[in-house]
Backbone bond lengths (Angstrom), bond angles and torsions (degrees), N, CA, C in turn:
res aa  C-N    CA-C-N  psi(-1)  N-CA   C-N-CA  omega(-1)  CA-C   N-CA-C  phi
1 M - - - 1.475 - - 1.519 109.44 -
2 S 1.317 116.94 125.09 1.435 120.58 -178.81 1.530 110.57 -85.89
3 P 1.331 117.75 156.31 1.453 120.12 178.51 1.513 113.83 -60.33
4 L 1.334 116.05 -29.52 1.460 119.69 -178.91 1.539 112.29 -72.81
5 S 1.314 118.14 -25.01 1.443 119.59 -178.38 1.544 111.54 -72.89
6 S 1.327 117.25 -16.29 1.458 118.57 178.92 1.518 111.25 -82.36
7 I 1.336 120.99 -7.76 1.425 123.61 177.32 1.535 108.06 -79.14
8 P 1.323 117.47 127.49 1.467 119.83 -178.78 1.548 109.78 -70.40
9 A 1.293 114.17 153.26 1.504 120.44 177.58 1.526 108.58 -73.12
10 V 1.341 115.40 152.50 1.443 120.69 179.83 1.508 109.66 -77.21
11 S 1.314 116.04 131.03 1.456 121.29 -179.50 1.519 108.77 -71.12
12 P 1.334 119.72 138.74 1.470 121.89 -179.36 1.542 112.22 -62.74
13 D 1.304 117.08 -29.58 1.469 117.43 -178.06 1.538 111.66 -97.57
14 L 1.343 116.01 20.19 1.465 119.28 177.50 1.493 112.36 -64.10
15 F 1.321 117.04 -40.80 1.445 120.88 -178.90 1.526 113.28 -67.03
16 S 1.303 116.76 -35.15 1.478 119.99 175.67 1.515 110.14 -68.88
17 Q 1.313 117.86 -33.46 1.468 121.36 177.08 1.502 110.59 -68.02
18 I 1.323 118.34 -38.48 1.446 122.31 179.31 1.511 110.58 -64.80
19 E 1.358 115.44 -40.45 1.483 120.26 -179.32 1.527 110.47 -63.12
20 R 1.322 119.67 -27.13 1.451 122.59 -176.54 1.546 112.01 -90.08
21 L 1.303 116.72 0.79 1.507 117.42 179.56 1.504 109.44 -66.83
22 P 1.367 117.05 143.88 1.453 118.84 178.19 1.525 110.33 -67.31
23 G 1.282 117.05 142.22 1.457 123.32 177.46 1.541 112.54 89.29
24 T 1.269 119.30 -4.89 1.465 121.17 177.08 1.521 108.85 -93.09
25 T 1.277 115.68 149.27 1.494 120.55 178.55 1.522 106.77 -106.93
26 D 1.277 112.97 158.49 1.465 119.66 179.22 1.531 107.58 -79.76
27 V 1.294 114.82 117.54 1.445 121.74 177.86 1.469 108.03 -121.47
28 A 1.305 115.74 122.50 1.460 120.44 -178.45 1.529 108.15 -80.43
29 A 1.312 115.32 145.95 1.447 119.82 178.13 1.527 108.86 -71.12
30 P 1.317 118.54 145.71 1.472 119.47 179.92 1.525 109.60 -65.19
31 A 1.324 114.23 141.18 1.469 119.94 -178.68 1.513 111.31 -69.49
32 A 1.334 116.72 -41.04 1.443 122.02 -179.56 1.508 110.35 -150.85
33 L 1.305 116.16 163.55 1.472 120.11 177.30 1.538 107.53 -72.12
34 P 1.346 116.08 152.02 1.453 117.95 177.82 1.518 111.57 -66.77
35 A 1.308 116.05 159.37 1.431 121.23 179.23 1.512 111.81 -62.15
36 A 1.329 116.45 153.97 1.473 119.98 -178.96 1.502 113.18 -66.93
37 A 1.338 116.19 -39.41 1.471 120.44 179.81 1.533 109.69 -108.01
38 P 1.306 115.23 140.14 1.476 117.57 177.97 1.501 111.36 -61.68
39 P 1.343 118.91 145.98 1.440 120.87 -176.27 1.535 113.68 -68.69
40 D 1.343 117.84 -19.81 1.461 118.62 -175.74 1.517 113.22 -85.68
41 G 1.359 118.16 6.44 1.454 120.35 174.47 1.525 114.39 89.17
42 N 1.305 120.57 0.41 1.456 123.72 179.44 1.527 109.63 -86.10
43 S 1.331 115.26 63.77 1.476 119.13 -179.61 1.499 108.75 -84.65
44 F 1.332 113.41 170.77 1.439 120.00 -177.26 1.545 111.23 -65.58
45 S 1.312 116.12 -39.10 1.449 118.45 177.06 1.508 113.92 -66.52
46 S 1.285 118.95 -34.31 1.482 120.80 176.09 1.525 109.80 -70.68
47 L 1.351 118.25 -33.43 1.442 121.06 176.43 1.519 110.52 -65.52
48 L 1.328 117.65 -43.30 1.465 120.16 178.52 1.544 110.07 -68.02
49 G 1.319 117.73 -38.34 1.460 120.57 176.16 1.513 112.27 -62.55
50 K 1.297 117.55 -36.59 1.472 121.46 177.15 1.516 110.03 -68.83
51 L 1.308 117.85 -39.23 1.446 121.41 178.18 1.524 111.61 -60.67
52 V 1.342 115.77 -47.51 1.462 119.61 178.17 1.533 111.35 -63.95
53 S 1.303 116.89 -40.27 1.441 120.56 179.14 1.542 111.77 -63.75
54 D 1.339 116.95 -41.39 1.460 120.41 177.97 1.518 112.34 -65.01
55 V 1.339 115.80 -39.03 1.479 119.67 178.74 1.527 107.81 -66.31
56 N 1.294 118.65 -40.96 1.474 121.10 179.30 1.485 110.69 -63.36
57 T 1.322 117.23 -41.33 1.478 121.27 -179.87 1.545 110.46 -64.16
58 Q 1.345 117.13 -41.42 1.456 119.52 177.18 1.512 111.54 -66.14
59 Q 1.322 119.21 -37.86 1.456 121.99 177.84 1.527 110.40 -63.87
60 Q 1.331 116.65 -42.33 1.475 119.59 178.68 1.524 111.90 -65.45
61 A 1.345 116.47 -39.53 1.463 120.39 177.97 1.512 110.60 -64.96
62 A 1.315 117.88 -38.88 1.461 120.46 178.31 1.562 110.03 -67.35
63 D 1.318 116.32 -41.22 1.470 118.93 177.76 1.541 111.30 -61.41
64 Q 1.323 116.39 -42.82 1.468 121.21 178.25 1.527 112.13 -61.37
65 S 1.342 116.01 -44.11 1.462 118.03 -179.21 1.526 111.03 -68.50
66 V 1.312 119.60 -36.24 1.473 122.16 177.75 1.543 109.14 -68.28
67 N 1.322 118.29 -43.35 1.450 121.04 177.92 1.496 111.51 -62.51
68 A 1.323 116.71 -40.55 1.464 119.88 178.31 1.535 110.96 -65.33
69 L 1.335 116.37 -39.75 1.465 121.51 178.73 1.532 110.40 -64.45
70 Q 1.332 118.00 -41.35 1.447 122.65 -178.83 1.537 111.50 -69.77
71 S 1.299 117.49 -33.33 1.456 120.64 -178.95 1.518 113.46 -87.06
72 G 1.357 116.61 4.91 1.449 120.15 176.81 1.497 112.97 84.36
73 G 1.326 119.07 22.54 1.439 121.68 179.58 1.516 110.71 -74.48
74 N 1.299 114.34 176.71 1.459 121.92 -177.01 1.530 110.49 -86.10
75 V 1.353 116.01 61.52 1.426 121.50 179.24 1.528 109.09 -124.35
76 P 1.329 116.85 120.12 1.499 118.36 179.79 1.520 108.85 -66.83
77 L 1.348 113.38 147.85 1.440 121.82 -179.03 1.535 111.63 -57.96
78 H 1.339 116.13 -44.26 1.441 118.74 -178.06 1.531 113.13 -64.68
79 Q 1.325 116.91 -30.74 1.453 120.59 178.37 1.524 110.30 -69.58
80 A 1.308 116.80 -38.55 1.484 119.85 178.60 1.534 109.92 -66.57
81 V 1.327 116.47 -43.41 1.451 120.33 178.44 1.517 111.33 -62.19
82 I 1.330 115.82 -43.23 1.492 119.39 -179.86 1.511 109.36 -62.75
83 S 1.294 118.82 -45.32 1.475 119.68 -179.06 1.533 111.74 -64.42
84 M 1.338 116.82 -36.21 1.451 120.26 176.40 1.524 112.02 -64.30
85 E 1.351 117.05 -41.94 1.450 121.19 179.81 1.507 111.19 -69.53
86 E 1.333 117.19 -38.99 1.480 120.23 176.46 1.543 109.58 -60.00
87 A 1.315 116.80 -43.35 1.460 120.47 -179.41 1.524 109.41 -66.78
88 N 1.332 117.76 -38.60 1.458 121.78 179.62 1.517 111.47 -65.12
89 V 1.324 116.85 -45.79 1.466 120.88 179.91 1.515 111.16 -64.63
90 S 1.322 117.23 -43.13 1.471 118.37 179.63 1.514 111.91 -66.40
91 F 1.372 117.46 -34.31 1.463 119.37 176.41 1.552 110.36 -68.17
92 Q 1.328 117.61 -39.68 1.454 120.47 177.30 1.509 111.33 -61.50
93 L 1.367 116.09 -42.19 1.440 120.57 176.40 1.484 112.93 -59.32
94 M 1.341 116.86 -44.20 1.451 121.08 -179.97 1.535 111.43 -64.33
95 V 1.346 117.64 -37.22 1.457 121.76 177.13 1.505 109.60 -65.59
96 E 1.311 118.71 -42.01 1.453 121.39 -179.99 1.549 111.27 -66.36
97 V 1.310 116.78 -39.39 1.466 120.28 176.85 1.534 108.10 -62.71
98 R 1.278 118.40 -43.77 1.479 122.11 178.49 1.519 110.25 -61.78
99 N 1.343 117.30 -42.46 1.481 119.01 -179.19 1.516 110.37 -66.35
100 R 1.337 117.54 -39.04 1.473 119.18 179.13 1.542 111.79 -66.34
101 L 1.318 114.39 -40.35 1.463 117.84 178.43 1.512 111.66 -65.51
102 L 1.329 116.08 -39.31 1.458 118.79 178.00 1.524 111.12 -65.68
103 E 1.368 117.25 -41.68 1.443 120.25 176.66 1.548 111.28 -61.12
104 S 1.323 114.91 -41.84 1.467 118.10 179.34 1.525 111.83 -64.45
105 Y 1.323 116.53 -41.45 1.435 119.92 177.83 1.530 111.86 -62.20
106 Q 1.345 115.74 -44.52 1.449 119.52 178.38 1.498 111.94 -64.39
107 E 1.341 119.72 -34.59 1.437 122.25 177.11 1.525 111.06 -67.50
108 I 1.305 117.72 -40.18 1.460 122.02 177.46 1.524 109.48 -63.66
109 M 1.309 118.18 -40.52 1.455 121.76 179.22 1.518 112.41 -65.61
110 R 1.330 116.93 -28.88 1.469 120.89 179.71 1.544 112.18 -79.36
111 M 1.304 117.29 -14.53 1.471 119.62 -178.62 1.506 109.61 -66.91
112 Q 1.302 114.22 144.80 1.465 119.55 177.83 1.520 108.56 -100.20
113 M 1.269 115.85 140.76 1.457 120.18 -179.02 1.487 111.76 -95.81
């Protein structure tokens, strides 16, 4: 006799008994699962696209400030260095997010069904 065979079977009217317990409210079961993507367009792919776009914008701003500094423009040295570091940090963040996503994908692929 296995340990699992000693567990009693669930009574079919168990759920109706739970609904009649005092202090419980009537909660209807959901009709269907929610949609995979939010209806307002804030999907995961658009979030990643925005991240890449923001990193690209910061890289371009850093390039412009360095070019302006090299050509003798009215750009302080510290401002150019700050914009370069901001672009570098945002790029490193994007690479780390990519690495984590890739690791997650590979872990999902290794799962056995």
